[in-house]
Backbone bond lengths (Angstrom), bond angles and torsions (degrees), N, CA, C in turn:
res aa  C-N    CA-C-N  psi(-1)  N-CA   C-N-CA  omega(-1)  CA-C   N-CA-C  phi
1 X - - - 1.418 - - 1.579 107.56 -
2 X 1.335 113.76 133.91 1.470 124.66 -176.95 1.532 107.62 -72.69
3 X 1.381 118.42 128.28 1.352 121.67 173.07 1.484 109.95 -78.63
4 X 1.357 118.27 137.69 1.450 124.26 -176.06 1.541 110.01 -102.52
5 X 1.304 116.25 135.25 1.446 123.72 177.36 1.539 107.75 -93.21
6 X 1.380 116.73 113.04 1.441 118.26 -176.42 1.513 115.58 -58.24
7 X 1.371 117.52 -35.20 1.482 120.71 178.01 1.512 111.50 -65.77
8 X 1.376 116.75 -40.98 1.402 121.49 -176.86 1.516 111.76 -77.01
9 X 1.371 113.78 -39.17 1.456 121.32 -171.65 1.532 115.44 -90.49
10 X 1.345 116.52 -6.53 1.473 119.90 -174.21 1.535 110.12 -65.87
11 X 1.299 117.63 -28.30 1.476 120.39 -177.35 1.549 114.58 -118.90
12 X 1.347 117.98 52.48 1.438 118.12 -172.76 1.513 110.39 -65.89
13 X 1.350 120.33 -28.43 1.389 120.28 -174.60 1.588 114.78 -90.72
14 X 1.337 114.49 -2.17 1.404 117.59 178.23 1.540 114.78 -118.89
15 X 1.280 114.01 21.37 1.484 117.98 174.01 1.579 107.94 -63.77
16 X 1.305 118.10 158.92 1.438 119.06 -174.14 1.530 113.33 -51.83
17 X 1.285 120.93 -45.09 1.448 120.28 -179.33 1.495 110.67 -69.33
18 X 1.341 123.20 -39.72 1.409 123.49 178.45 1.533 111.35 -65.62
19 X 1.279 119.72 -46.72 1.483 123.23 -175.63 1.488 112.31 -60.00
20 X 1.392 116.61 -33.50 1.445 120.58 179.83 1.466 112.75 -71.66
21 X 1.352 119.10 -28.49 1.473 119.80 -176.97 1.501 116.18 -105.01
22 X 1.349 118.12 -14.39 1.411 120.47 -179.13 1.585 110.52 -81.00
23 X 1.294 117.82 99.13 1.396 121.69 -176.36 1.508 114.67 -98.90
24 X 1.288 116.74 0.16 1.489 120.34 179.39 1.505 116.05 -112.30
25 X 1.324 118.40 -3.06 1.496 119.07 179.63 1.522 109.09 -67.85
26 X 1.327 113.12 123.81 1.510 118.86 -178.02 1.535 109.00 -114.99
27 X 1.228 119.83 -20.57 1.505 122.91 -174.37 1.497 109.16 -142.41
28 X 1.334 119.34 127.24 1.394 123.43 177.60 1.546 108.84 -129.47
29 X 1.255 119.21 118.78 1.484 127.02 177.00 1.524 107.58 -110.51
30 X 1.286 114.52 101.21 1.490 119.21 172.11 1.574 107.63 -118.49
31 X 1.312 116.28 31.65 1.420 121.32 176.66 1.515 110.08 -64.49
32 X 1.328 117.59 142.37 1.469 125.39 179.38 1.483 114.87 54.39
33 X 1.307 115.40 39.97 1.494 121.04 179.40 1.519 112.42 -105.66
34 X 1.319 116.66 16.76 1.491 122.44 178.76 1.552 110.43 54.30
35 X 1.337 115.85 39.42 1.427 117.87 171.80 1.508 113.35 -74.56
36 X 1.312 116.33 145.13 1.475 124.22 -179.21 1.510 109.21 -129.10
37 X 1.275 118.91 -172.07 1.440 125.21 -179.94 1.508 112.05 -58.37
38 X 1.362 118.29 -22.76 1.519 121.70 176.00 1.506 109.96 -65.46
39 X 1.320 118.42 -26.45 1.462 120.79 -177.73 1.587 111.90 -89.22
40 X 1.359 112.82 -16.05 1.523 114.68 -173.28 1.583 109.44 -59.22
41 X 1.299 121.96 -41.68 1.475 117.17 179.99 1.567 114.36 -58.11
42 X 1.355 115.09 -34.22 1.459 118.84 175.85 1.467 113.95 -69.11
43 X 1.294 117.68 -39.23 1.452 121.92 174.53 1.511 110.12 -64.47
44 X 1.277 117.57 -43.77 1.467 123.99 178.80 1.551 108.91 -58.80
45 X 1.366 117.25 -49.40 1.440 118.73 -178.35 1.560 112.18 -60.75
46 X 1.346 113.46 -36.50 1.473 119.55 179.11 1.547 107.88 -63.91
47 X 1.319 117.22 -44.93 1.429 118.53 -179.90 1.546 114.54 -66.89
48 X 1.311 116.59 -29.08 1.398 122.52 178.17 1.553 112.02 -75.40
49 X 1.314 116.77 -41.82 1.473 122.66 -166.20 1.548 112.47 -99.69
50 X 1.328 120.06 -26.92 1.436 119.82 -177.22 1.492 110.82 -94.40
51 X 1.341 119.71 119.20 1.407 124.59 -175.03 1.516 114.37 -101.63
52 X 1.338 114.67 8.42 1.482 120.82 179.88 1.563 111.46 -113.25
53 X 1.312 118.45 -11.48 1.411 122.87 -175.44 1.517 110.28 -66.24
54 X 1.295 121.32 116.80 1.478 123.00 179.43 1.548 112.85 -110.92
55 X 1.293 117.87 -21.20 1.446 121.68 -179.92 1.533 111.35 -130.75
56 X 1.325 115.62 129.80 1.473 121.20 176.65 1.547 110.10 -133.14
57 X 1.324 116.83 123.46 1.401 121.84 176.70 1.547 110.14 -110.29
58 X 1.351 115.57 112.99 1.443 120.99 179.83 1.505 108.33 -112.50
59 X 1.286 121.30 14.38 1.406 125.31 -172.86 1.508 113.76 -57.04
60 X 1.346 115.29 146.25 1.458 125.33 173.23 1.531 110.12 60.19
61 X 1.317 120.57 36.34 1.449 125.45 169.15 1.482 109.91 -109.78
62 X 1.347 117.85 171.75 1.468 118.56 -168.87 1.547 110.66 -125.72
63 X 1.295 117.12 68.11 1.472 121.55 174.12 1.551 107.74 -82.93
64 X 1.276 118.86 150.81 1.418 125.63 172.81 1.587 106.81 -96.93
65 X 1.329 118.16 -178.76 1.383 122.20 176.82 1.546 113.54 -58.46
66 X 1.323 115.32 -32.25 1.444 122.33 176.43 1.554 110.79 -63.70
67 X 1.308 117.94 -46.41 1.433 122.56 176.47 1.486 113.03 -65.31
68 X 1.367 116.96 -40.99 1.484 119.23 178.65 1.536 109.13 -66.97
69 X 1.340 119.42 -32.14 1.479 118.73 178.98 1.487 109.97 -64.08
70 X 1.341 117.03 -42.39 1.462 119.01 179.94 1.550 113.86 -65.51
71 X 1.293 115.38 -40.31 1.426 122.87 177.89 1.584 109.43 -69.00
72 X 1.232 118.24 -39.29 1.459 121.97 -178.18 1.531 110.96 -70.39
73 X 1.330 117.70 -35.97 1.464 118.55 176.49 1.523 110.31 -61.96
74 X 1.340 119.31 -40.85 1.382 121.40 178.12 1.541 113.13 -68.17
75 X 1.365 115.69 -37.09 1.410 121.72 177.05 1.550 113.20 -60.44
76 X 1.297 117.29 -28.86 1.475 121.44 177.06 1.472 112.79 -56.86
77 X 1.341 114.75 -40.32 1.519 118.79 -174.12 1.484 112.60 -99.47
78 X 1.336 119.56 2.64 1.443 121.90 178.63 1.464 111.73 -80.30
79 X 1.317 117.09 135.82 1.493 120.81 -176.87 1.517 112.47 -121.32
80 X 1.355 117.24 7.72 1.486 119.36 -179.43 1.454 113.19 -113.41
81 X 1.282 124.20 -31.67 1.415 130.09 -174.19 1.562 111.32 -59.75
82 X 1.259 117.40 121.42 1.496 117.18 178.05 1.493 111.88 -114.57
83 X 1.367 119.68 -19.27 1.438 122.57 -177.28 1.521 109.10 -134.50
84 X 1.334 116.14 127.88 1.444 120.20 179.53 1.514 108.85 -133.40
85 X 1.343 114.09 118.30 1.526 119.74 -178.69 1.484 108.03 -102.73
86 X 1.318 116.33 116.10 1.475 122.00 177.24 1.462 112.84 -122.59
87 X 1.340 118.82 22.79 1.460 120.79 -175.90 1.549 111.47 -66.26
88 X 1.296 112.57 140.66 1.474 122.06 176.43 1.560 112.60 56.10
89 X 1.363 114.13 47.65 1.475 120.23 -179.34 1.534 111.37 -112.21
90 X 1.347 117.88 12.22 1.472 120.12 -177.03 1.527 111.14 55.56
91 X 1.324 115.31 38.88 1.495 122.53 -178.67 1.466 108.00 -62.17
92 X 1.300 116.65 -50.31 1.539 122.98 -177.90 1.559 107.73 57.57
93 X 1.330 112.62 179.75 1.491 118.38 -177.34 1.527 113.19 -61.73
94 X 1.299 116.82 -39.94 1.490 121.20 -175.23 1.516 109.48 -64.38
95 X 1.317 118.94 -44.61 1.475 121.60 178.19 1.523 110.70 -65.66
96 X 1.330 116.15 -38.08 1.485 120.37 -179.28 1.492 112.34 -65.96
97 X 1.331 116.16 -37.84 1.444 120.92 177.45 1.536 109.09 -59.18
98 X 1.321 117.23 -47.28 1.475 122.71 177.77 1.537 109.42 -57.29
99 X 1.306 116.21 -48.17 1.498 121.00 -179.40 1.534 109.38 -59.94
100 X 1.305 117.50 -46.07 1.461 122.03 -175.46 1.503 112.63 -60.30
101 X 1.331 117.22 -34.77 1.486 121.53 172.56 1.535 110.67 -54.67
102 X 1.269 116.65 -41.33 1.451 123.76 -179.79 1.489 112.76 -71.71
103 X 1.355 115.55 -36.31 1.458 119.44 -173.85 1.551 108.30 -64.85
104 X 1.269 118.89 -27.92 1.499 120.96 -179.04 1.521 111.04 -64.98
105 X 1.336 115.78 -21.68 1.444 118.24 -177.41 1.496 116.07 -108.22
106 X 1.391 115.06 -11.19 1.484 119.37 -177.32 1.487 110.98 -93.67
107 X 1.303 116.60 133.89 1.450 122.99 -177.08 1.491 114.45 -116.14
108 X 1.373 117.49 1.99 1.473 120.93 -176.79 1.483 113.08 -101.06
109 X 1.307 117.69 -28.61 1.488 123.06 -171.87 1.567 109.19 -66.98
110 X 1.334 115.41 122.49 1.461 120.14 178.75 1.515 110.64 -107.24
111 X 1.300 118.75 -30.67 1.501 122.95 -172.26 1.526 108.82 -131.60
112 X 1.369 112.38 134.41 1.463 118.49 -178.63 1.514 108.29 -141.43
113 X 1.371 116.93 120.55 1.436 123.74 -179.62 1.518 110.50 -103.83
114 X 1.369 116.86 114.55 1.418 120.70 -175.29 1.500 111.83 -124.07
115 X 1.353 118.36 18.20 1.464 118.58 -177.14 1.507 111.21 -69.41
116 X 1.348 115.02 149.83 1.421 123.05 170.48 1.561 111.17 77.52
117 X 1.311 121.70 30.32 1.426 124.47 -173.72 1.528 114.05 -114.27
118 X 1.303 118.32 12.08 1.467 123.19 179.50 1.526 110.40 57.77
119 X 1.266 118.21 35.01 1.435 123.25 177.60 1.495 108.81 -77.65
120 X 1.327 119.43 139.19 1.469 126.11 -178.75 1.498 106.86 -110.62
121 X 1.312 114.13 179.58 1.458 121.41 175.51 1.535 113.38 -57.44
122 X 1.288 117.16 -32.95 1.480 123.14 176.66 1.525 110.80 -58.06
123 X 1.314 116.70 -51.58 1.475 121.47 179.57 1.506 111.10 -66.87
124 X 1.334 114.51 -45.14 1.496 119.17 -178.42 1.530 110.36 -63.59
125 X 1.249 119.64 -32.50 1.476 121.80 176.46 1.546 110.84 -62.02
126 X 1.290 113.33 -43.93 1.497 121.03 178.85 1.549 107.97 -63.77
127 X 1.346 116.39 -39.00 1.452 118.93 176.33 1.492 113.77 -65.13
128 X 1.365 116.98 -39.51 1.442 121.32 178.31 1.551 109.45 -62.89
129 X 1.365 117.84 -37.38 1.471 119.91 178.03 1.510 110.33 -67.02
130 X 1.347 116.11 -39.62 1.444 120.15 -176.62 1.593 109.12 -67.27
131 X 1.306 113.88 -35.21 1.475 118.74 178.66 1.532 114.02 -67.98
132 X 1.355 115.95 -18.35 1.459 118.25 176.54 1.525 109.44 -75.77
133 X 1.365 115.68 -23.44 1.465 121.59 179.89 1.534 109.05 -90.99
134 X 1.331 115.79 -48.06 1.412 122.06 -175.65 1.509 110.20 -85.66
135 X 1.374 117.03 112.60 1.423 122.28 -173.64 1.553 110.82 -98.94
136 X 1.326 119.53 -0.47 1.458 120.28 -177.05 1.525 113.56 -88.25
137 X 1.361 116.52 -28.34 1.475 117.50 -178.50 1.532 109.49 -69.37
138 X 1.347 116.74 129.04 1.457 120.75 179.02 1.490 113.23 -122.20
139 X 1.376 116.74 -11.59 1.447 120.76 -179.33 1.537 107.88 -140.14
140 X 1.362 112.50 118.28 1.461 117.44 177.33 1.578 106.99 -130.16
141 X 1.288 117.33 120.95 1.471 121.34 176.82 1.488 110.21 -97.11
142 X 1.287 116.43 118.34 1.479 121.48 -177.25 1.569 112.38 -113.51
143 X 1.292 118.67 -26.52 1.428 118.81 -173.09 1.515 110.34 -119.43
144 X 1.270 121.14 149.54 1.485 131.96 5.25 1.503 110.70 -83.52
145 X 1.339 112.88 -179.43 1.496 122.21 170.71 1.488 114.24 88.46
146 X 1.301 117.04 12.78 1.472 120.22 174.43 1.545 107.84 -131.47
147 X 1.317 117.25 155.36 1.396 121.80 -179.46 1.551 111.21 -114.61
148 X 1.340 112.20 88.75 1.464 121.26 -170.71 1.524 110.00 -124.76
149 X 1.309 114.63 129.45 1.505 120.20 -177.41 1.500 108.65 -62.06
150 X 1.354 117.23 147.27 1.443 121.52 -178.72 1.562 113.23 -59.63
151 X 1.313 114.19 -33.60 1.529 116.61 -179.03 1.485 112.05 -63.47
152 X 1.334 118.27 -39.49 1.453 123.61 177.33 1.476 111.78 -69.19
153 X 1.357 114.76 -44.90 1.501 119.26 178.56 1.512 107.72 -59.55
154 X 1.282 117.23 -43.89 1.490 120.88 -179.79 1.502 113.32 -61.05
155 X 1.303 115.98 -39.67 1.515 120.17 176.24 1.555 111.38 -63.55
156 X 1.329 114.01 -42.74 1.451 118.83 178.24 1.506 110.43 -63.57
157 X 1.306 118.19 -44.57 1.490 123.94 -179.77 1.510 108.71 -60.98
158 X 1.326 117.61 -43.20 1.510 120.25 -177.58 1.514 109.12 -64.41
159 X 1.362 118.79 -42.57 1.477 120.47 178.85 1.548 111.12 -60.74
160 X 1.304 114.34 -42.42 1.494 116.89 -179.83 1.549 113.33 -73.83
161 X 1.282 116.03 -35.78 1.487 122.59 177.64 1.565 110.15 -61.13
162 X 1.303 115.15 -44.58 1.470 119.14 -179.93 1.560 111.89 -64.27
163 X 1.310 115.07 -31.09 1.536 118.17 174.03 1.507 113.58 -66.47
164 X 1.277 113.34 -44.75 1.461 120.99 -177.72 1.570 109.83 -60.38
165 X 1.280 112.15 -39.40 1.481 119.01 178.86 1.527 109.70 -67.39
166 X 1.341 117.78 -43.88 1.466 122.79 179.05 1.499 110.38 -63.45
167 X 1.363 119.72 -34.92 1.431 122.14 -178.64 1.521 114.55 -69.69
168 X 1.330 116.80 -22.63 1.498 119.01 -178.64 1.416 113.84 -80.40
């Protein structure tokens, strides 16, 4: 029996050749698959080449700011993804800053789960600024597991609440 390497085999459906040809993948859940920065190029290729993916779960994986940067660059140009789960990914402020740069250019993402990422007021402030530019996000989950001042949380909630009212 062949021994499987979880790092190598965690993304069998999003290898470069597969992501180019899979035109029907709409949901990918690779949460808690022990993904690291080595997997980030595969995720980035998927976001660039798959135009049907609407939901991506990367929860409980361990990318660093370097991996988030690569994923964020691809997210900038993605026009199909509407839900992104990044809860408990050790995103922290540095990873969130990378992600926020992409949010300014992405118009398809509606839901973003960021709970449990050790985000502080510094990162949340950058998110609040990105939300002023990105008008498509209507649902952002930040708590629990982050340390964000109430004033910053309130400003983020107000931005999102105003969008929900406009959508109705």
